[in-house]
C-alpha positions in Angstrom: 4.0 37.0 19.3 1.7 38.5 22.6 4.8 41.1 22.7 2.7 42.6 19.8 -0.9 42.7 21.0 -1.4 45.9 22.7 0.0 47.4 19.2 -2.5 45.0 17.0 -5.5 45.8 19.6 -4.9 49.5 19.7 -4.2 50.1 16.0 -7.4 47.9 15.1 -9.9 49.9 18.3 -8.8 53.0 16.7 -9.7 52.2 13.4 -13.3 51.1 13.8 -13.6 54.4 15.7 -12.1 56.5 12.7 -13.7 54.1 10.2 -17.3 55.5 12.4 -16.4 59.0 12.9 -15.2 59.4 8.8 -18.4 57.6 8.1 -20.6 60.4 10.6 -18.1 63.5 9.5 -19.5 63.4 5.8 -23.3 63.3 7.6 -22.9 66.1 10.0 -22.4 69.3 8.5 -25.7 68.1 6.1 -27.2 67.6 9.6 -26.4 70.4 10.8 -27.8 72.5 8.3 -31.1 71.4 8.6 -31.2 71.8 12.4 -29.8 75.5 11.8 -30.6 76.2 8.2 -26.9 78.3 7.5 -23.6 77.4 8.0 -22.3 80.9 9.3 -20.9 79.2 12.9 -19.9 75.9 11.4 -16.4 76.7 12.5 -18.4 76.2 16.2 -18.7 72.6 15.0 -14.9 71.9 15.7 -14.3 74.9 18.0 -16.9 73.0 20.6 -14.7 69.6 20.2 -11.5 71.5 20.7 -12.6 73.0 24.0 -12.9 69.7 25.9 -10.6 68.2 24.0 -8.1 70.9 25.1 -9.0 71.0 29.1 -8.6 67.2 28.9 -5.7 66.3 27.5 -2.8 67.2 30.1 -5.2 65.9 33.5 -6.1 62.7 30.9 -1.7 62.2 30.4 -1.1 62.7 34.1 -3.8 59.8 35.0 -2.0 57.7 32.6 1.3 57.6 33.6 -0.2 57.8 37.2 -2.5 55.1 37.1 -2.0 53.2 33.9 -3.9 53.9 30.3 -5.9 50.9 29.4 -9.3 52.9 32.5 -8.6 55.9 30.2 -8.2 54.7 26.7 -11.6 52.7 27.8 -13.6 55.9 29.2 -12.7 57.3 26.3 -14.4 54.7 23.6 -17.8 55.2 25.8 -17.6 58.9 25.9 -17.3 58.6 21.7 -20.2 56.4 21.7 -22.0 58.7 24.0 -21.3 61.4 21.8 -23.2 59.4 18.6 -26.1 59.3 20.3 -26.4 62.6 20.7 -25.3 63.9 17.3 -27.9 60.7 16.0 -31.1 62.0 18.5 -30.4 65.9 18.1 -32.8 68.3 16.7 -31.6 71.7 18.0 -27.6 73.0 16.7 -27.0 73.2 20.5 -27.0 69.5 20.6 -24.5 69.0 17.5 -21.9 71.5 19.7 -23.1 69.7 23.2 -22.1 66.1 21.3 -19.0 67.4 20.0 -18.0 69.1 23.4 -18.5 65.0 24.7 -16.8 63.9 22.0 -13.6 66.4 22.7 -13.3 64.7 25.9 -13.5 61.0 24.6 -10.8 61.4 21.5 -8.2 63.2 24.1 -6.7 59.9 25.2 -7.5 58.2 22.0 -4.9 60.3 20.6 -2.4 61.6 23.3 -2.2 58.5 25.7 -2.0 55.7 22.8 0.9 57.0 21.4 2.7 57.9 24.1 1.6 53.9 25.7 3.1 52.5 22.4 6.4 54.7 23.3 7.1 53.5 26.4 6.1 49.9 25.0 8.9 49.9 22.1 10.8 52.5 23.3 13.8 51.2 20.2 11.2 52.1 17.2 8.7 55.1 18.3 8.6 56.1 15.0 7.7 53.0 13.4 4.6 52.3 16.1 3.1 56.1 16.7 3.4 55.3 12.4 1.2 52.4 12.0 -0.5 53.9 15.3 -1.6 56.7 13.6 -2.1 55.7 9.9 -4.4 53.1 11.0 -6.0 55.9 12.7 -6.4 57.9 9.7 -6.8 54.6 7.1 -10.4 54.8 9.0 -10.7 58.3 8.7 -10.1 57.6 4.3 -12.5 54.5 4.4 -15.7 55.9 6.9 -16.2 59.1 4.0 -15.9 56.6 1.2 -18.8 54.4 3.3 -20.8 57.7 4.2 -21.1 58.9 0.5 -20.9 55.9 -1.3 -23.0 52.9 1.0 -25.1 54.0 4.2 -27.2 57.7 1.8 -28.5 54.8 -0.7 -29.2 52.2 1.8 -30.9 54.9 4.6 -28.8 53.5 7.6 -28.0 55.9 10.4 -24.1 56.9 9.9 -24.3 57.9 13.8 -25.6 55.1 14.8 -22.4 53.4 13.2 -20.6 55.5 14.6 -21.8 54.1 18.0 -21.0 51.2 17.8 -18.0 50.8 16.3 -16.8 53.3 19.3 -18.7 50.4 21.6 -16.6 47.2 20.0 -13.3 49.4 19.7 -13.8 49.9 23.8 -14.0 45.7 23.9 -11.1 45.3 22.1 -9.2 48.3 24.8 -9.5 46.6 27.3 -9.0 43.0 26.4 -5.8 43.6 24.8 -4.2 46.1 27.6 -5.9 45.1 30.4 -2.4 43.0 32.3 -0.1 44.4 29.5 0.9 47.5 29.9 4.1 48.7 32.1 4.0 50.1 35.5 3.4 53.5 36.5 4.7 54.8 39.0 4.7 58.2 40.3 5.7 60.9 38.2 7.6 63.5 40.0 11.0 62.7 40.3 10.7 63.3 36.4 9.5 66.3 36.1 12.6 68.5 35.7 13.9 66.2 33.0 10.0 67.0 31.1 10.5 70.9 31.8 14.0 70.9 30.2 12.7 68.9 27.4 9.8 71.1 26.4 12.5 74.0 26.6 14.6 71.9 24.5 11.7 71.8 21.9 10.6 75.0 22.0 10.1 75.6 18.5 8.6 72.5 17.7 5.4 73.0 20.4 5.0 76.8 18.7 4.5 74.5 15.4 1.8 71.6 16.8 -1.1 75.1 17.2 -0.8 75.6 13.2 -0.8 71.9 12.2 -4.1 71.7 14.2 -6.0 74.8 13.0 -5.1 72.8 9.3 -6.9 70.0 10.8 -10.1 72.3 12.3 -10.6 74.0 9.0 -10.4 69.8 7.3 -13.6 69.2 9.5 -15.4 72.5 9.3 -14.5 75.3 7.0 -12.9 73.5 4.1 -15.8 71.0 3.5 -18.5 74.1 3.8 -16.3 76.0 1.2 -16.7 73.0 -0.8 -20.0 71.9 -0.4 -21.8 75.6 -0.6 -18.6 77.6 -3.4 -17.5 74.6 -5.1 -20.6 73.1 -5.2 -19.4 69.6 -4.2 -22.0 66.3 -4.0 -21.4 64.1 -0.5 -19.8 62.1 -3.3 -17.4 64.3 -4.2 -16.5 65.3 -1.0 -16.5 61.6 0.6 -13.7 61.3 -1.9 -11.7 64.6 -1.0 -11.8 63.6 2.5 -10.9 60.0 1.2 -7.4 61.2 -0.3 -7.0 63.7 2.0 -6.8 60.7 5.2 -4.9 58.5 2.1 -2.2 61.2 2.1 -1.5 61.2 5.9 -1.6 57.4 6.0 0.8 56.8 3.8 3.1 59.6 5.2 2.6 58.0 8.8 3.8 54.9 7.4 6.7 56.1 6.0 7.6 58.8 7.8 7.8 57.3 11.0 10.0 54.4 9.9 12.3 56.8 8.4 12.5 58.9 11.3 13.4 56.7 13.2 16.6 55.9 10.5 17.4 59.5 9.7 16.3 61.8 12.3 12.8 63.8 12.7 13.8 67.6 11.8 13.7 67.0 8.3 10.7 65.6 8.3 9.3 68.3 11.0 10.1 71.1 8.6 9.1 69.2 5.7 6.3 68.2 6.7 5.3 71.8 7.7 6.0 73.0 3.6 3.6 70.4 2.2 1.1 71.4 4.5 1.2 75.1 3.9 1.6 74.3 0.3 -1.2 72.4 0.0 -3.6 74.5 2.2 -2.4 77.8 -0.6 -4.2 75.3 -3.1 -7.4 76.5 -2.1 -6.7 79.8 -2.6 -4.3 80.0 -5.5 -5.6 77.2 -8.2 -3.0 74.5 -8.4 -2.9 72.4 -11.3 -3.6 69.2 -9.9 -7.1 71.1 -7.9 -8.4 71.0 -4.8 -8.2 67.0 -4.6 -4.0 67.7 -5.1 -4.3 70.2 -2.8 -5.7 68.3 -0.5 -3.1 64.8 -1.1 -0.4 67.7 -0.8 -1.6 68.6 2.5 -2.3 65.4 3.5 1.2 64.4 3.4 2.5 67.1 5.0 0.0 66.8 7.9 1.1 63.3 8.4 4.9 63.8 7.9 5.1 66.5 10.8 2.9 64.5 12.7 4.6 61.4 13.2 7.5 62.9 13.4 6.5 65.2 15.8 4.9 63.0 18.0 8.2 60.8 18.4 10.5 63.6 19.1 8.0 65.3 22.5 7.8 61.1 23.3 11.5 60.4 23.4 12.6 64.0 25.2 10.0 63.3 27.4 11.4 60.8 30.3 10.4 57.8 31.7 7.1 58.2 33.7 6.6 61.5 31.4 5.2 60.3 28.0 1.9 60.5 28.7 1.8 64.2 29.9 4.1 64.9 27.2 1.4 63.9 24.9 -1.0 66.2 27.2 1.2 69.1 26.5 1.3 68.1 22.2 -2.4 67.5 22.0 -3.2 70.6 24.3 -1.2 72.5 22.3 -2.7 71.1 19.4 -6.3 71.9 20.6 -6.1 75.4 20.7 -4.9 75.2 17.0 -8.1 73.6 16.2 -10.0 75.6 18.3 -8.6 79.3 17.0 -8.5 78.2 13.2 -11.7 77.7 12.4 -13.0 80.6 14.3 -9.9 82.8 12.6 -11.4 81.7 9.6 -15.2 82.6 10.4 -14.2 86.5 11.4 -11.4 87.2 8.0 -12.9 84.8 6.0 -11.5 81.8 4.0 -8.4 83.7 1.9 -7.5 86.2 4.2 -7.3 83.4 7.0 -5.4 80.7 5.2 -2.7 83.5 4.5 -2.1 84.0 8.1 -1.6 80.7 8.5 1.0 79.9 6.1 2.8 82.6 6.7 2.9 81.0 10.5 4.0 78.1 9.2 6.8 79.7 6.8 8.2 81.6 10.3 8.1 78.1 12.5 9.5 76.0 10.2 12.7 78.8 10.0 12.7 79.3 13.3 13.0 75.4 13.6 15.6 74.9 10.9 17.8 77.7 12.6 17.3 76.6 15.9 18.7 72.3 15.2 20.9 73.2 13.0 22.6 74.8 16.1 23.2 71.5 17.1 20.0 70.1 18.6 19.3 66.8 17.3 
């Protein structure tokens, strides 16, 4: 029973953080529009987050590998709470950008170091525990928009203060569940050669990760703006759309983690890329199930790709390199998260979506070819 305390603590902590973030996600576009008067530069909402997120990934992963995980995770929770307070008190668009920058630094260990730690604690069931963690992550994002759209807006509560409070409770959970229960950390230098070899081994997957990040960037910036401005979605309908997407991700995480442990990672990585591309193209080419159906397909693809690719990177990293492998993973993710919304802002939604779909199609072909030649 005590063996599962870190897993339970991390899952509950990330659920609270992401519930708060989902609440804030519904309110943030409206606050930004109120402060700026235009949505033309809305892509920077995602990109400011991505700058600090990318810069922090590898240093945070190295620190966690060498000195321990609970400190960086606790610091991340604290920084997320600070960013939520900045959103609550923001008077200019620049303050929103600053809050997103701090939030990116705080979320870096939440996204990367926690799965790396779980991979070390539960080496025989990486896919399962990472699937549980990521499912808790996205269940929070699924619940948050519903709370934000259907409850907090009507009661007049400040969604950003709810986000801050949830992050501080998560901080307490991280400290109480991890301190004294994490694996010993040592000098990772002897494993550097193995880590470099692992990176070469899975390079096609690494090259696909920016696409995954780009779609996430669109999901929190350009796509909600498109649905709000061009399709005339109300906050309630936007909340329902985000619920559907995150529900698809959570279901795929729960099932894909277990199945990839049993049947291998590659088929879920390739299938996830295909699902993301089909769902994303549904915003340009009308699908029978509409935008909600496109969001569900996209969510399933995101979930399958994420859990399978993350587990593959973790198991190829070698001991004492799990944090750095996760840092590399999410640094690549952050590059896509940063550039995807900017690309769409530059060339337009339709052209940007088709460019991303073509990229994913090429990446899936390369991954299938690479692993069909005996790489497992």
